[in-house]
C-alpha positions in Angstrom: 118.5 115.7 75.5 121.2 117.2 77.5 124.2 114.6 77.5 126.0 116.0 80.1 127.7 113.8 83.0 125.8 113.5 86.2 127.8 115.4 89.1 124.7 117.3 91.5 122.7 114.2 92.8 119.5 115.2 94.8 117.8 112.5 96.8 114.0 112.9 98.5 113.8 111.2 101.2 116.7 110.2 103.5 115.2 107.4 105.5 116.5 103.9 106.2 117.3 103.4 102.4 118.2 106.8 101.7 120.2 107.8 104.3 123.1 105.1 103.1 122.2 106.2 99.6 123.1 110.0 100.2 126.9 108.7 101.9 127.7 106.7 99.1 126.9 109.3 96.5 128.8 111.7 98.9 132.1 109.8 98.9 131.9 109.1 95.4 132.9 112.5 94.6 128.9 113.8 93.9 127.6 117.2 95.1 125.1 115.5 96.3 121.9 117.1 98.2 119.2 115.8 100.1 115.9 116.7 102.2 113.2 114.8 104.0 110.0 115.8 105.9 111.6 115.5 109.2 114.3 118.3 109.9 115.6 115.9 112.5 117.6 113.7 109.7 119.3 117.4 108.5 122.2 116.3 111.1 122.5 112.5 109.9 123.1 114.1 106.7 125.5 116.5 106.9 127.9 114.2 108.7 127.5 112.1 106.0 129.6 114.8 103.4 126.1 115.8 101.9 124.3 119.3 102.0 120.8 119.3 103.6 118.4 121.2 101.1 115.6 123.8 102.7 112.9 121.9 100.5 112.5 119.8 97.7 112.1 122.9 95.3 115.9 124.4 96.4 116.7 120.7 95.7 115.3 120.2 92.4 117.1 123.2 91.2 120.5 122.6 91.8 120.8 119.3 90.5 121.5 117.0 87.3 119.5 113.7 88.8 117.3 113.6 91.4 116.7 110.1 93.1 113.3 109.9 95.0 113.3 107.7 98.3 109.8 108.5 99.5 107.6 105.7 101.3 104.4 105.6 99.1 102.5 106.5 95.5 100.7 109.0 96.6 104.2 111.0 97.6 105.7 110.4 93.7 102.4 111.6 92.7 102.7 114.8 94.5 105.8 115.7 94.0 105.8 115.2 90.4 102.5 116.3 89.7 101.7 119.8 87.6 103.0 122.6 90.2 104.7 119.9 92.5 108.3 120.5 94.6 109.8 118.8 91.3 108.7 120.6 88.3 111.1 123.2 89.2 114.3 121.2 88.2 115.6 122.4 85.2 115.0 121.0 82.0 116.9 118.1 81.0 116.9 116.3 84.9 116.7 113.3 85.2 114.7 112.2 88.1 114.2 108.6 89.0 111.7 106.9 91.2 113.6 104.4 93.4 110.3 103.6 95.6 107.7 100.9 95.0 105.1 101.9 93.2 102.8 100.7 90.5 104.5 100.9 87.2 101.5 102.8 85.4 102.0 105.7 87.8 105.9 106.1 86.5 104.6 105.7 83.1 102.3 108.6 83.8 104.5 110.9 85.4 106.8 110.1 82.7 104.9 111.6 80.2 103.3 114.1 82.1 106.7 115.8 83.0 107.8 115.6 79.4 106.7 119.4 78.5 108.6 120.7 81.8 111.8 118.9 80.2 112.5 116.3 82.6 113.5 112.8 81.8 111.1 110.2 84.4 112.9 106.8 85.2 112.2 104.5 87.8 115.3 102.5 89.5 114.1 100.4 92.2 116.8 98.8 94.6 117.2 95.2 96.4 118.6 92.6 99.1 117.7 95.1 102.0 119.0 97.9 104.9 122.2 96.2 104.8 123.5 95.9 101.3 122.4 99.9 101.2 125.2 100.0 104.1 127.9 98.5 102.4 126.5 100.1 99.1 125.9 96.6 97.2 122.4 97.4 96.6 120.6 95.4 93.2 119.2 98.5 91.1 117.0 97.7 88.4 116.4 100.6 86.0 113.6 101.6 83.5 114.6 103.9 80.7 116.1 104.4 77.5 118.9 102.9 77.1 120.4 106.7 76.6 118.9 107.8 79.5 120.3 104.5 81.9 123.7 105.1 80.5 123.7 108.4 81.7 122.6 107.7 85.2 124.4 104.3 86.0 127.1 105.9 87.1 124.7 107.4 90.1 123.3 103.8 90.6 126.8 102.0 90.4 127.5 104.3 93.6 125.6 102.5 96.2 125.0 99.8 93.7 127.3 96.4 93.1 124.7 95.7 90.0 122.5 97.2 88.0 120.1 95.7 85.2 118.6 97.9 82.4 115.1 96.1 82.4 113.5 98.1 79.7 111.3 101.1 79.4 109.8 103.3 81.9 108.2 101.4 84.6 110.1 97.9 84.2 111.9 98.7 86.9 109.1 98.5 89.2 107.6 95.0 87.0 111.4 93.8 88.4 110.9 94.5 92.2 106.8 93.4 91.8 108.5 90.2 90.9 111.5 90.1 93.4 108.7 90.8 95.9 106.3 88.3 95.2 109.0 85.6 95.2 110.6 87.3 98.6 107.6 86.9 100.4 106.4 83.5 99.2 109.8 82.5 100.6 109.9 83.9 104.1 107.0 82.6 104.6 107.9 79.0 103.7 110.6 79.6 105.8 108.6 80.7 109.2 106.6 77.3 108.2 109.6 74.8 107.5 111.6 76.2 110.4 108.5 76.2 112.7 107.8 72.5 111.9 111.4 71.7 112.4 111.4 72.9 116.0 107.9 71.4 117.0 109.5 67.9 115.8 112.6 68.7 118.3 115.3 69.5 115.1 118.1 71.6 115.8 116.7 74.6 114.0 119.9 76.9 113.5 122.2 73.9 112.7 119.2 72.9 109.9 118.8 76.4 108.9 122.2 76.2 107.7 121.9 72.8 105.9 119.1 73.8 103.7 121.1 76.9 102.4 122.8 74.3 101.4 120.2 72.5 99.5 118.0 72.8 96.6 116.0 75.3 99.0 118.3 77.9 99.8 116.9 81.4 99.4 117.8 84.9 100.6 115.5 85.5 103.5 116.4 82.1 104.9 120.4 83.2 104.6 119.3 86.5 106.6 116.9 84.9 108.9 116.0 86.9 111.8 117.0 90.5 110.0 113.8 91.0 108.0 110.5 91.5 108.9 107.0 91.8 107.1 106.4 95.6 107.4 106.0 96.3 104.1 104.9 93.2 103.0 101.0 93.9 102.6 102.2 97.1 101.2 104.1 95.4 98.5 101.8 92.8 97.5 98.9 95.0 97.3 100.7 96.9 94.3 101.3 93.2 93.2 97.7 92.3 93.9 96.4 95.6 91.4 98.6 95.0 88.6 97.6 91.3 88.3 94.4 92.3 88.1 94.7 95.1 85.7 96.4 92.4 83.5 93.4 90.1 84.0 96.3 87.5 85.2 95.3 84.6 88.3 98.4 84.9 91.0 96.4 82.4 94.2 99.8 81.6 95.8 100.2 85.6 96.0 96.8 86.2 97.5 97.5 83.5 100.7 100.9 85.0 101.4 99.8 88.4 101.5 97.1 87.0 104.0 100.3 85.3 105.7 102.4 87.9 105.9 99.3 90.3 107.5 98.9 87.5 110.1 103.2 87.2 110.6 104.5 90.6 110.6 105.0 92.8 113.6 102.7 95.9 114.5 103.7 98.4 112.4 105.0 101.8 114.1 103.6 104.8 113.1 105.6 106.2 109.5 106.9 109.2 108.9 106.1 110.8 105.7 109.3 110.2 102.9 111.7 108.2 104.6 110.4 104.2 105.2 
């Protein structure tokens, strides 16, 4: 394994999360290159001090580490499949999957990429867009201790907290656990505040008071800034994981159905960035 420090970082996906991450990396002194299928994002990337790569292939060839910030499982698989764009990376390159996907996908890709000399890990992020903007994300990272140590300076460029969760795939497990609790809290917050409003309570005063109580939770603190646009996708991964493990998660099933009813109409997504 190449143990040299990571100096050049490539980011595939310049969406809501990827773009601020790109900016933090550039400001922290990493040679940062980014690409996205939406070429209109090039201007914003350049303003942040990063280079715009013409393709993920060219980005891969010049990077010591690559962060994958795309929207869906199938996109990650396409990038890292045999003959995929990121297989063009130099041997020894670390490929960190930030996307929320099934842990087994990460594990399978890690094994498949060994023959090309690539080190695939997962490094999921929590705390949302505001934390991405301020560089205070929580990063879970799954992989060997040696790879995690080599990658950690990159992660700390945009994260205030980095937690090594175990082997490859466990960062996805950690993110699934986070999402399971996140959506349960958001559903409960909606129901509780709706009930309070119906009975004439000052909802905002109550919300502030509840944040001092035993039911304090992140979504309640960020009330009004979170949507359920990605709840169904997140909970679909949880449901698949539970089914494969033979574990019943009845509350998760109910919360998924409620989120489907409460979330706003989804806008048409662009490939790569969320």
